[in-house]
ROSE-4610 file (N, C-alpha, C; in Angstrom, 1 decimal, always signed):
// ROSE-4610
residu = [M/M/M/A/A/A/V/V/V/L/L/L/H/H/H/H/H/H/A/A/A/F/F/F/R/R/R/C/C/C/A/A/A/V/V/V/T/T/T/P/P/P/A/A/A/F/F/F/E/E/E/R/R/R/E/E/E/I/I/I/A/A/A/D/D/D/L/L/L/L/L/L/A/A/A/A/A/A/W/W/W/E/E/E/T/T/T/G/G/G/D/D/D/R/R/R/E/E/E/R/R/R/L/L/L/S/S/S/D/D/D/M/M/M/A/A/A/L/L/L/A/A/A/R/R/R/Y/Y/Y/A/A/A/A/A/A/L/L/L/A/A/A/E/E/E/R/R/R/E/E/E/D/D/D/I/I/I/H/H/H/A/A/A/A/A/A/F/F/F/Y/Y/Y/L/L/L/G/G/G/P/P/P/D/D/D/G/G/G/A/A/A/A/A/A/P/P/P/S/S/S/W/W/W/L/L/L/Q/Q/Q/P/P/P/Q/Q/Q/F/F/F/I/I/I/S/S/S/P/P/P/G/G/G/L/L/L/A/A/A/A/A/A/L/L/L/V/V/V/V/V/V/L/L/L/A/A/A/E/E/E/G/G/G/F/F/F/V/V/V/P/P/P/L/L/L/P/P/P/T/T/T/L/L/L/S/S/S/A/A/A/S/S/S/S/S/S/D/D/D/T/T/T/N/N/N/H/H/H/Y/Y/Y/Q/Q/Q/L/L/L/A/A/A/T/T/T/Q/Q/Q/L/L/L/P/P/P/A/A/A/F/F/F/G/G/G/W/W/W/A/A/A/A/A/A/D/D/D/E/E/E/I/I/I/D/D/D/V/V/V/L/L/L/I/I/I/R/R/R/G/G/G/Q/Q/Q/P/P/P/I/I/I/E/E/E/A/A/A/M/M/M/L/L/L/Q/Q/Q/G/G/G/Y/Y/Y/A/A/A/G/G/G/S/S/S/A/A/A/L/L/L/Q/Q/Q/L/L/L/E/E/E/Q/Q/Q/G/G/G/G/G/G/F/F/F/R/R/R/H/H/H/T/T/T/G/G/G/S/S/S/W/W/W/T/T/T/P/P/P/G/G/G/R/R/R/T/T/T/A/A/A/R/R/R/T/T/T/L/L/L/S/S/S/T/T/T/R/R/R/L/L/L/N/N/N/R/R/R/L/L/L/A/A/A/L/L/L/G/G/G/P/P/P/P/P/P/S/S/S/H/H/H/A/A/A/D/D/D/E/E/E/A/A/A/A/A/A/L/L/L/A/A/A/A/A/A/W/W/W/N/N/N/L/L/L/L/L/L/H/H/H/E/E/E/S/S/S/N/N/N/A/A/A/L/L/L/N/N/N/D/D/D/A/A/A/R/R/R/A/A/A/M/M/M/L/L/L/A/A/A/A/A/A/L/L/L/S/S/S/D/D/D/D/D/D/D/D/D/W/W/W/L/L/L/V/V/V/M/M/M/A/A/A/I/I/I/T/T/T/H/H/H]
num = [1/1/1/2/2/2/3/3/3/4/4/4/5/5/5/6/6/6/7/7/7/8/8/8/9/9/9/10/10/10/11/11/11/12/12/12/13/13/13/14/14/14/15/15/15/16/16/16/17/17/17/18/18/18/19/19/19/20/20/20/21/21/21/22/22/22/23/23/23/24/24/24/25/25/25/26/26/26/27/27/27/28/28/28/29/29/29/30/30/30/31/31/31/32/32/32/33/33/33/34/34/34/35/35/35/36/36/36/37/37/37/38/38/38/39/39/39/40/40/40/41/41/41/42/42/42/43/43/43/44/44/44/45/45/45/46/46/46/47/47/47/48/48/48/49/49/49/50/50/50/51/51/51/52/52/52/53/53/53/54/54/54/55/55/55/56/56/56/57/57/57/58/58/58/59/59/59/60/60/60/61/61/61/62/62/62/63/63/63/64/64/64/65/65/65/66/66/66/67/67/67/68/68/68/69/69/69/70/70/70/71/71/71/72/72/72/73/73/73/74/74/74/75/75/75/76/76/76/77/77/77/78/78/78/79/79/79/80/80/80/81/81/81/82/82/82/83/83/83/84/84/84/85/85/85/86/86/86/87/87/87/88/88/88/89/89/89/90/90/90/91/91/91/92/92/92/93/93/93/94/94/94/95/95/95/96/96/96/97/97/97/98/98/98/99/99/99/100/100/100/101/101/101/102/102/102/103/103/103/104/104/104/105/105/105/106/106/106/107/107/107/108/108/108/109/109/109/110/110/110/111/111/111/112/112/112/113/113/113/114/114/114/115/115/115/116/116/116/117/117/117/118/118/118/119/119/119/120/120/120/121/121/121/122/122/122/123/123/123/124/124/124/125/125/125/126/126/126/127/127/127/128/128/128/129/129/129/130/130/130/131/131/131/132/132/132/133/133/133/134/134/134/135/135/135/136/136/136/137/137/137/138/138/138/139/139/139/140/140/140/141/141/141/142/142/142/143/143/143/144/144/144/145/145/145/146/146/146/147/147/147/148/148/148/149/149/149/150/150/150/151/151/151/152/152/152/153/153/153/154/154/154/155/155/155/156/156/156/157/157/157/158/158/158/159/159/159/160/160/160/161/161/161/162/162/162/163/163/163/164/164/164/165/165/165/166/166/166/167/167/167/168/168/168/169/169/169/170/170/170/171/171/171/172/172/172/173/173/173/174/174/174/175/175/175/176/176/176/177/177/177/178/178/178/179/179/179/180/180/180/181/181/181/182/182/182/183/183/183/184/184/184/185/185/185/186/186/186/187/187/187/188/188/188/189/189/189/190/190/190/191/191/191/192/192/192/193/193/193/194/194/194/195/195/195/196/196/196/197/197/197/198/198/198/199/199/199/200/200/200/201/201/201/202/202/202/203/203/203/204/204/204/205/205/205/206/206/206/207/207/207/208/208/208/209/209/209/210/210/210/211/211/211/212/212/212/213/213/213/214/214/214/215/215/215]
x = [-122.9/-121.9/-121.6/-120.3/-119.9/-120.2/-120.6/-120.8/-119.7/-118.9/-117.6/-117.8/-117.3/-117.4/-115.9/-115.8/-114.4/-114.5/-113.4/-113.3/-111.9/-111.9/-110.7/-110.8/-109.7/-109.6/-109.1/-109.8/-109.4/-109.2/-107.9/-107.6/-108.0/-108.6/-108.9/-107.6/-106.9/-105.7/-105.8/-104.9/-105.0/-105.0/-104.2/-104.2/-105.6/-106.2/-107.5/-108.5/-108.5/-109.4/-109.1/-107.9/-107.5/-108.1/-107.9/-108.3/-109.9/-110.6/-112.0/-112.4/-111.8/-112.1/-111.9/-110.8/-110.5/-111.5/-111.9/-112.9/-114.3/-114.7/-116.0/-116.0/-114.8/-114.8/-114.9/-114.3/-114.5/-115.9/-116.5/-117.9/-118.9/-118.6/-119.5/-119.5/-118.3/-118.2/-118.5/-118.9/-119.3/-118.1/-116.9/-115.7/-115.5/-116.2/-116.2/-114.8/-114.3/-113.0/-111.9/-111.9/-110.9/-111.1/-112.4/-112.7/-112.3/-112.5/-112.1/-110.6/-109.9/-108.4/-107.9/-108.4/-107.9/-108.1/-109.2/-109.5/-108.6/-108.6/-107.8/-106.3/-105.8/-104.4/-104.1/-105.0/-104.8/-105.2/-105.9/-106.4/-105.2/-104.2/-103.1/-102.4/-102.4/-101.8/-102.4/-103.6/-104.3/-104.0/-103.1/-102.9/-102.5/-101.8/-101.3/-102.2/-103.3/-104.1/-105.2/-104.9/-105.9/-107.1/-106.8/-107.8/-108.8/-108.3/-109.2/-110.0/-109.4/-110.1/-111.3/-111.0/-112.0/-113.2/-112.9/-113.9/-114.8/-114.2/-114.9/-115.0/-114.6/-114.7/-113.9/-112.7/-111.9/-110.8/-110.8/-109.8/-109.7/-108.6/-108.4/-109.3/-109.9/-110.7/-112.2/-112.5/-113.9/-114.3/-115.4/-116.1/-115.6/-114.8/-114.5/-113.9/-112.9/-112.3/-113.4/-114.4/-115.4/-116.2/-116.5/-117.3/-116.5/-115.2/-114.3/-114.2/-114.8/-114.8/-115.7/-115.4/-116.2/-117.7/-118.2/-119.6/-120.3/-119.5/-120.1/-119.6/-118.5/-117.9/-118.8/-118.7/-119.5/-118.5/-118.9/-118.0/-117.7/-118.7/-118.5/-117.4/-117.5/-116.5/-115.2/-115.1/-113.9/-113.2/-114.0/-113.4/-112.9/-113.6/-113.2/-111.8/-111.7/-110.5/-109.3/-109.6/-108.5/-108.0/-109.0/-108.6/-108.2/-108.5/-108.4/-106.9/-106.0/-104.6/-104.2/-104.8/-104.5/-105.3/-106.2/-107.0/-106.1/-106.3/-105.6/-106.6/-106.2/-107.2/-107.4/-108.6/-108.9/-109.4/-109.4/-110.1/-111.6/-112.1/-113.5/-114.4/-115.7/-116.7/-116.8/-115.9/-115.8/-114.6/-113.9/-112.7/-112.8/-113.9/-114.0/-115.2/-116.1/-117.3/-117.9/-118.3/-118.8/-120.2/-120.7/-122.1/-122.1/-120.9/-120.9/-121.6/-121.6/-122.4/-123.9/-124.3/-125.7/-126.0/-125.1/-125.3/-125.5/-124.7/-124.8/-126.2/-126.5/-127.8/-129.0/-129.0/-130.2/-130.1/-129.0/-128.9/-128.8/-128.2/-128.0/-129.3/-130.4/-131.7/-132.1/-131.6/-132.0/-131.4/-130.4/-129.7/-130.1/-131.2/-131.6/-131.0/-130.2/-129.7/-130.8/-130.8/-131.8/-131.3/-132.2/-131.9/-130.9/-131.0/-130.1/-128.7/-128.6/-127.3/-126.6/-127.3/-126.8/-126.3/-127.1/-126.8/-125.5/-125.3/-124.1/-122.9/-123.1/-122.0/-121.6/-122.6/-122.3/-122.1/-122.8/-122.8/-122.4/-122.7/-122.4/-123.3/-122.9/-123.7/-123.0/-123.7/-123.1/-122.0/-121.0/-119.9/-120.4/-121.5/-122.0/-122.4/-122.9/-123.2/-121.9/-120.8/-119.5/-119.2/-119.3/-118.9/-119.8/-121.0/-122.0/-121.6/-121.0/-120.5/-119.4/-118.7/-117.6/-118.1/-119.2/-119.8/-120.6/-121.3/-122.3/-123.6/-124.5/-125.9/-126.1/-125.2/-125.4/-125.2/-124.4/-124.2/-124.7/-125.8/-126.5/-125.9/-125.5/-124.9/-125.8/-126.0/-126.8/-125.9/-126.3/-125.5/-125.3/-124.0/-123.7/-124.1/-123.9/-124.4/-123.5/-122.2/-121.3/-121.6/-122.1/-122.7/-121.7/-120.4/-119.5/-118.5/-119.0/-118.2/-118.0/-118.5/-118.4/-119.3/-119.3/-120.2/-119.3/-119.6/-118.7/-119.4/-118.6/-119.1/-118.0/-118.5/-117.5/-116.8/-115.5/-114.8/-115.4/-115.9/-116.5/-117.7/-118.5/-119.6/-119.1/-118.1/-117.6/-117.0/-116.4/-115.9/-117.0/-118.1/-119.2/-119.8/-119.9/-120.4/-119.4/-118.1/-117.0/-117.2/-117.4/-117.6/-118.8/-119.9/-121.0/-120.7/-120.0/-119.6/-118.7/-117.7/-116.8/-117.5/-118.5/-119.3/-120.1/-120.6/-121.4/-120.5/-119.3/-118.4/-118.0/-118.2/-118.0/-119.0/-120.1/-121.1/-122.5/-123.5/-124.9/-125.3/-126.2/-126.7/-127.3/-127.2/-127.8/-129.3/-129.9/-131.4/-131.8/-130.8/-131.1/-132.1/-133.1/-134.1/-133.5/-134.3/-133.8/-133.4/-134.2/-133.9/-132.5/-132.3/-131.1/-129.9/-130.1/-129.0/-128.6/-129.6/-129.4/-128.7/-129.1/-128.4/-127.0/-126.7/-125.3/-124.5/-125.0/-124.2/-123.9/-124.9/-124.6/-123.6/-123.6/-122.6/-121.2/-121.2/-119.9/-119.4/-120.2/-119.7/-119.3/-120.0/-119.7/-118.5/-118.1/-117.0/-117.4/-118.7/-119.1/-118.9/-119.1/-118.9/-117.4/-116.5/-115.1/-114.6/-115.2/-114.8/-115.2/-116.4/-116.8/-116.0/-115.6/-114.7/-113.3/-112.8/-111.5/-111.5/-112.7/-112.8/-112.7/-113.3/-113.4/-112.2/-111.4/-110.4/-109.4/-109.0/-107.9/-108.4/-109.7/-110.3/-110.2/-109.9/-109.9/-111.1/-111.3/-112.3/-112.1/-110.8/-110.4/-110.2/-111.0/-111.0/-112.4/-112.4/-113.6/-113.5/-114.5/-114.6/-115.3/-114.5/-115.0/-115.3/-116.5/-116.9/-117.5/-117.5/-118.1/-118.5/-119.7/-120.1/-120.2/-119.5/-119.5/-119.8/-120.2/-120.5/-119.4]
y = [+174.3/+173.4/+172.6/+172.5/+171.8/+170.3/+169.8/+168.4/+167.9/+167.0/+166.5/+165.1/+164.9/+163.6/+163.1/+161.8/+161.2/+160.0/+159.7/+158.6/+157.9/+156.6/+155.8/+154.6/+154.1/+152.9/+151.8/+150.7/+149.5/+148.4/+147.9/+146.9/+145.5/+144.7/+143.3/+142.5/+142.1/+141.3/+140.0/+139.0/+137.8/+138.0/+139.0/+139.3/+139.9/+140.7/+141.2/+140.1/+139.1/+138.0/+137.1/+136.9/+136.1/+136.7/+138.1/+138.8/+138.7/+138.9/+138.8/+137.3/+136.3/+135.0/+134.7/+135.2/+135.0/+135.7/+136.9/+137.6/+136.9/+136.5/+135.8/+134.5/+133.8/+132.5/+132.7/+133.7/+134.0/+134.4/+135.2/+135.6/+134.3/+133.5/+132.4/+131.4/+131.2/+130.3/+131.0/+132.2/+132.9/+133.3/+133.3/+133.7/+135.2/+135.9/+137.3/+137.8/+137.0/+137.4/+137.5/+136.4/+136.4/+137.6/+137.8/+138.9/+140.2/+140.4/+141.6/+141.8/+140.7/+140.7/+141.1/+140.5/+140.8/+142.3/+142.8/+144.2/+145.2/+144.9/+145.7/+145.7/+144.6/+144.5/+145.4/+145.6/+146.5/+147.9/+148.2/+149.5/+150.5/+150.0/+150.8/+151.3/+150.6/+151.0/+152.2/+152.5/+153.7/+155.0/+154.9/+156.1/+157.3/+157.2/+158.4/+158.7/+157.9/+158.1/+159.1/+160.4/+161.4/+161.4/+161.0/+160.9/+159.8/+158.7/+157.6/+158.0/+158.7/+159.2/+160.1/+161.0/+162.0/+161.4/+160.4/+159.8/+158.8/+158.0/+156.9/+157.0/+158.2/+158.4/+157.3/+156.9/+155.9/+156.5/+157.8/+158.5/+158.0/+158.2/+157.6/+158.3/+159.4/+160.1/+159.7/+158.9/+158.5/+157.2/+156.7/+155.6/+154.3/+154.3/+153.1/+152.0/+152.3/+151.3/+150.5/+151.2/+150.6/+149.6/+150.1/+149.2/+148.0/+148.0/+146.9/+145.8/+146.1/+145.1/+143.9/+142.7/+141.5/+141.6/+142.3/+142.4/+143.3/+144.1/+145.0/+144.8/+144.1/+144.0/+143.4/+143.9/+143.4/+143.1/+142.2/+141.9/+143.1/+144.0/+145.2/+146.1/+146.4/+147.3/+146.6/+145.3/+144.6/+144.7/+144.5/+144.5/+145.9/+146.9/+148.3/+148.5/+148.2/+148.5/+147.7/+146.4/+145.5/+146.0/+146.5/+146.8/+148.3/+149.2/+150.6/+151.1/+150.4/+150.8/+150.8/+149.9/+149.8/+150.7/+151.6/+152.5/+153.5/+153.8/+154.8/+156.0/+157.2/+158.3/+158.7/+159.0/+159.4/+160.9/+161.5/+162.8/+162.6/+163.6/+163.4/+164.4/+164.2/+165.1/+166.4/+166.6/+167.8/+168.6/+168.1/+168.7/+170.2/+170.5/+171.9/+172.6/+171.8/+172.4/+171.4/+171.9/+170.9/+170.4/+170.8/+170.3/+169.5/+169.1/+168.5/+167.1/+166.4/+165.1/+165.5/+166.6/+167.0/+167.4/+168.1/+168.5/+167.3/+166.3/+165.1/+164.4/+164.3/+163.7/+164.3/+165.7/+166.4/+166.6/+166.6/+166.9/+165.7/+164.6/+163.5/+162.9/+162.9/+162.4/+163.0/+164.2/+164.9/+164.1/+163.3/+162.5/+161.0/+160.7/+159.3/+158.4/+159.0/+158.3/+157.9/+156.6/+156.2/+156.5/+156.5/+156.9/+155.9/+154.6/+153.6/+153.8/+154.2/+154.4/+155.6/+156.6/+157.8/+157.5/+156.7/+156.4/+155.6/+154.6/+153.9/+154.8/+155.8/+156.7/+157.5/+158.0/+159.0/+158.3/+157.2/+156.6/+155.2/+154.4/+153.0/+152.2/+151.0/+150.1/+149.9/+149.5/+149.2/+148.2/+148.2/+147.3/+145.9/+145.7/+144.3/+143.7/+144.6/+144.1/+143.6/+144.3/+143.8/+142.5/+142.4/+141.1/+140.0/+140.3/+139.2/+138.4/+139.2/+138.5/+137.5/+137.7/+136.7/+135.7/+136.0/+135.0/+134.0/+134.3/+133.3/+133.4/+132.6/+132.7/+132.1/+131.2/+130.5/+131.4/+132.4/+133.4/+134.7/+135.1/+136.4/+137.4/+138.6/+139.6/+140.8/+141.3/+142.5/+143.7/+144.9/+146.1/+146.2/+146.4/+146.6/+147.9/+148.0/+149.2/+150.4/+150.2/+151.3/+151.7/+152.9/+153.3/+153.9/+154.1/+154.9/+153.9/+152.9/+151.9/+152.2/+153.3/+153.7/+152.9/+153.3/+152.7/+152.2/+151.1/+150.3/+150.1/+150.4/+150.2/+149.4/+148.3/+147.4/+148.2/+147.9/+148.6/+148.5/+147.3/+147.1/+148.0/+148.2/+149.1/+150.5/+150.9/+152.3/+152.6/+151.6/+151.8/+152.0/+151.3/+151.5/+152.9/+153.4/+154.7/+155.8/+155.5/+156.4/+156.6/+155.5/+155.6/+156.5/+156.4/+157.3/+158.7/+159.0/+160.3/+161.0/+160.2/+160.7/+161.0/+160.3/+160.6/+161.9/+162.0/+163.2/+164.5/+164.3/+165.4/+166.0/+165.3/+165.8/+166.9/+166.9/+167.9/+167.3/+168.2/+167.7/+166.9/+165.9/+165.1/+165.9/+165.5/+166.3/+166.5/+165.6/+165.7/+166.4/+167.0/+167.6/+168.7/+168.7/+169.8/+170.9/+171.9/+173.1/+172.7/+171.8/+171.4/+170.6/+169.8/+169.0/+169.9/+170.9/+171.8/+172.6/+173.0/+173.7/+172.8/+171.6/+170.6/+170.4/+170.3/+170.0/+171.2/+172.4/+173.7/+173.7/+173.4/+173.4/+172.4/+171.2/+170.2/+170.6/+171.2/+171.7/+172.9/+173.9/+175.1/+174.8/+173.9/+173.6/+172.6/+172.1/+171.1/+169.8/+169.6/+168.3/+167.2/+167.4/+166.3/+165.9/+166.8/+166.5/+165.9/+166.3/+165.7/+164.3/+163.9/+162.6/+161.7/+162.3/+161.6/+161.3/+162.3/+162.2/+161.1/+161.1/+160.1/+158.7/+158.4/+157.1/+156.7/+157.7/+157.4/+156.3/+156.2/+155.3/+153.9/+153.7/+152.4/+151.4/+150.1/+149.0/+148.1/+147.1/+146.1/+145.4/+145.3/+144.6/+145.5/+146.5/+147.4/+147.6/+148.2/+148.7/+150.2/+151.0/+152.4/+152.5/+153.1/+153.2/+154.7/+155.0/+156.4/+156.6/+157.9/+158.3/+159.8/+160.1/+161.5/+162.0/+163.0/+163.5/+165.0/+165.4/+166.8/+167.5]
z = [-69.0/-68.8/-70.1/-70.4/-71.7/-71.6/-72.8/-73.0/-73.8/-73.2/-73.9/-74.4/-75.6/-76.3/-76.3/-75.8/-75.8/-76.7/-77.4/-78.3/-78.2/-78.3/-78.3/-79.3/-79.7/-80.5/-79.6/-79.6/-78.8/-79.8/-80.0/-81.0/-80.5/-81.4/-81.1/-81.4/-80.4/-80.6/-79.9/-80.1/-79.3/-77.8/-77.3/-75.9/-75.4/-76.2/-75.9/-75.8/-76.7/-76.6/-75.5/-75.1/-73.9/-72.6/-72.6/-71.4/-71.2/-72.3/-72.3/-71.9/-72.4/-72.1/-70.6/-70.0/-68.6/-67.7/-68.1/-67.3/-67.4/-68.5/-68.7/-68.0/-68.0/-67.3/-65.8/-65.2/-63.8/-63.5/-64.3/-64.1/-64.2/-65.2/-65.4/-64.2/-63.6/-62.5/-61.1/-61.2/-60.0/-59.1/-59.7/-58.9/-58.9/-58.1/-58.1/-57.5/-56.6/-56.0/-57.1/-57.9/-59.0/-60.0/-60.3/-61.2/-60.7/-59.4/-58.7/-58.7/-58.4/-58.3/-59.7/-60.8/-62.1/-62.4/-62.1/-62.4/-61.6/-60.2/-59.4/-59.7/-60.2/-60.5/-61.7/-62.6/-63.7/-63.5/-62.4/-62.2/-61.9/-61.2/-60.9/-62.2/-63.3/-64.5/-65.1/-64.7/-65.3/-64.5/-63.5/-62.7/-63.4/-64.5/-65.3/-66.5/-66.7/-67.9/-67.6/-67.6/-67.3/-68.3/-69.6/-70.6/-70.2/-69.7/-69.3/-68.1/-67.1/-65.9/-66.3/-67.2/-67.6/-68.3/-69.2/-70.0/-69.2/-68.3/-67.7/-66.2/-65.6/-64.1/-63.4/-63.9/-63.2/-62.4/-62.1/-61.4/-59.9/-59.3/-57.9/-56.9/-57.2/-56.2/-56.4/-57.4/-57.7/-57.0/-57.5/-56.8/-57.4/-58.5/-59.2/-58.3/-57.5/-56.6/-55.8/-55.3/-54.5/-55.4/-56.6/-57.6/-58.0/-57.9/-58.3/-57.2/-56.0/-55.0/-55.3/-54.8/-55.2/-55.1/-54.1/-53.9/-54.9/-55.6/-56.6/-58.0/-58.2/-59.5/-60.6/-61.8/-62.9/-64.0/-65.0/-66.1/-66.9/-67.1/-67.9/-67.3/-66.0/-65.4/-65.3/-65.0/-65.0/-66.4/-67.4/-68.8/-69.1/-68.8/-69.1/-68.4/-67.1/-66.4/-67.0/-67.3/-67.8/-69.2/-70.0/-71.4/-71.6/-70.6/-70.9/-71.1/-70.5/-70.7/-72.2/-72.9/-74.4/-75.3/-74.7/-75.5/-76.1/-77.4/-78.1/-78.4/-77.9/-78.1/-79.6/-79.9/-81.3/-81.2/-82.4/-82.5/-82.1/-81.4/-80.9/-81.5/-81.2/-81.7/-80.9/-80.0/-79.3/-79.7/-80.8/-81.2/-81.6/-82.2/-82.7/-82.1/-81.5/-80.9/-79.9/-78.7/-77.7/-78.0/-79.2/-79.6/-80.9/-81.4/-82.7/-82.7/-81.6/-81.6/-81.7/-81.1/-81.2/-82.7/-83.3/-84.7/-85.6/-85.4/-86.2/-85.9/-84.7/-84.3/-84.9/-85.0/-85.5/-87.0/-87.7/-89.1/-90.0/-89.6/-90.4/-90.9/-90.1/-90.7/-92.0/-92.3/-93.5/-94.7/-94.5/-95.6/-95.5/-94.8/-94.8/-93.7/-92.8/-91.7/-90.7/-90.3/-89.3/-87.9/-87.0/-85.6/-85.0/-85.3/-84.8/-85.4/-86.6/-87.2/-86.6/-86.4/-85.7/-84.3/-83.6/-82.2/-82.2/-83.1/-83.2/-83.4/-84.3/-84.6/-83.4/-82.7/-81.6/-80.2/-80.0/-78.6/-78.6/-79.6/-79.6/-78.7/-78.3/-77.5/-76.2/-75.1/-73.8/-74.0/-73.1/-73.1/-73.0/-72.3/-72.2/-73.5/-74.5/-75.8/-76.5/-76.3/-76.9/-76.2/-74.9/-74.2/-74.6/-74.9/-75.2/-76.4/-77.4/-78.6/-78.3/-77.3/-76.9/-75.9/-75.3/-74.2/-74.8/-75.9/-76.5/-75.8/-76.3/-75.7/-74.4/-74.0/-72.7/-71.5/-71.7/-70.6/-70.9/-70.2/-70.5/-69.6/-70.2/-69.4/-69.3/-68.1/-67.9/-67.5/-67.8/-67.5/-66.0/-65.6/-64.2/-63.6/-62.3/-61.7/-61.9/-62.2/-62.6/-64.0/-64.2/-65.5/-66.5/-66.1/-66.9/-67.6/-68.2/-68.9/-70.4/-70.8/-72.3/-73.2/-74.4/-75.4/-76.5/-77.1/-78.0/-79.4/-80.4/-81.8/-82.6/-83.2/-83.9/-85.1/-85.3/-86.3/-87.7/-88.0/-89.3/-89.5/-88.5/-88.6/-88.7/-87.9/-88.0/-89.4/-90.0/-91.3/-92.4/-92.2/-93.1/-93.0/-91.7/-91.5/-92.0/-91.9/-92.4/-93.9/-94.6/-96.1/-96.4/-95.7/-95.9/-95.6/-94.5/-94.1/-95.2/-95.7/-96.7/-98.0/-98.3/-99.5/-99.3/-98.1/-97.8/-97.8/-97.3/-97.2/-98.6/-99.7/-101.0/-101.4/-100.8/-101.1/-100.8/-100.8/-100.6/-101.8/-101.6/-102.7/-103.7/-105.0/-106.1/-106.0/-105.3/-105.2/-103.8/-103.1/-101.8/-101.9/-101.0/-101.0/-100.1/-99.8/-99.1/-97.7/-97.0/-95.7/-95.6/-96.6/-96.7/-96.9/-97.8/-98.1/-96.8/-96.0/-94.8/-93.8/-93.7/-92.8/-93.2/-94.5/-95.0/-94.6/-94.8/-94.5/-93.0/-92.2/-90.8/-90.4/-90.9/-90.6/-91.1/-92.2/-92.8/-92.0/-91.7/-91.1/-89.6/-88.9/-87.5/-87.4/-88.6/-88.6/-88.0/-87.8/-87.2/-88.1/-89.4/-90.4/-90.4/-90.5/-90.5/-89.2/-88.1/-86.8/-86.8/-87.3/-87.3/-88.2/-89.4/-90.3/-89.6/-88.9/-88.3/-87.2/-86.5/-85.4/-85.9/-87.1/-87.6/-88.5/-88.9/-90.0/-89.6/-88.4/-88.0/-87.7/-87.7/-87.3/-88.4/-88.0/-88.9/-88.5/-89.3/-89.0/-87.7/-87.3/-86.1/-84.9/-84.8/-83.7/-83.1/-81.9/-81.4/-81.2/-81.6/-81.2/-79.9/-78.9/-77.6/-77.3/-76.8/-76.7/-75.3/-74.9/-73.6/-73.8/-73.3/-73.2/-71.8/-71.4/-70.0/-70.0/-68.8/-68.6/-67.8]
């Protein structure tokens, strides 16, 4: 069964920040009815977004509407639904091979990439980690029960990783040993390196990279 990687750009705009503030205010006051109403009101706008359905399991035949009810709603799922209409699709790590995210995970360590750096490139952090930055320390957010809310990487971080990938694309390091040369050839021949560069190319510091891996 194919493993598909999905990627989107989510711009941080004044409207984005207002929506996050409204969602967090409802959650902080325990107003789950309001949080649910806000999310359900925007859910209908996703009806024609097949790319969103495929990545986050938000299709009308899925379980999302049930999870949006007040007794189950979480700030993470509410935020995903409210923000998803503005997601802009990006080239993904499945663009040329359904294993390119795996190639990056297994070959980039040969060039000094740490496991957490690779994880941020391929998977990002839970949506609650993004929301926590807007909530502050007084409001602690835990991951909700609906698990398909995507993973989020700050644009500034993505751009730093993009610079490193662009440098690597020029060729293997001059001091590369045999294992590193083999790793570079595999990344190049599978197009995994170029897919990762294409995914990050359009991001600015004021964006979030939103990703999902589905089967």
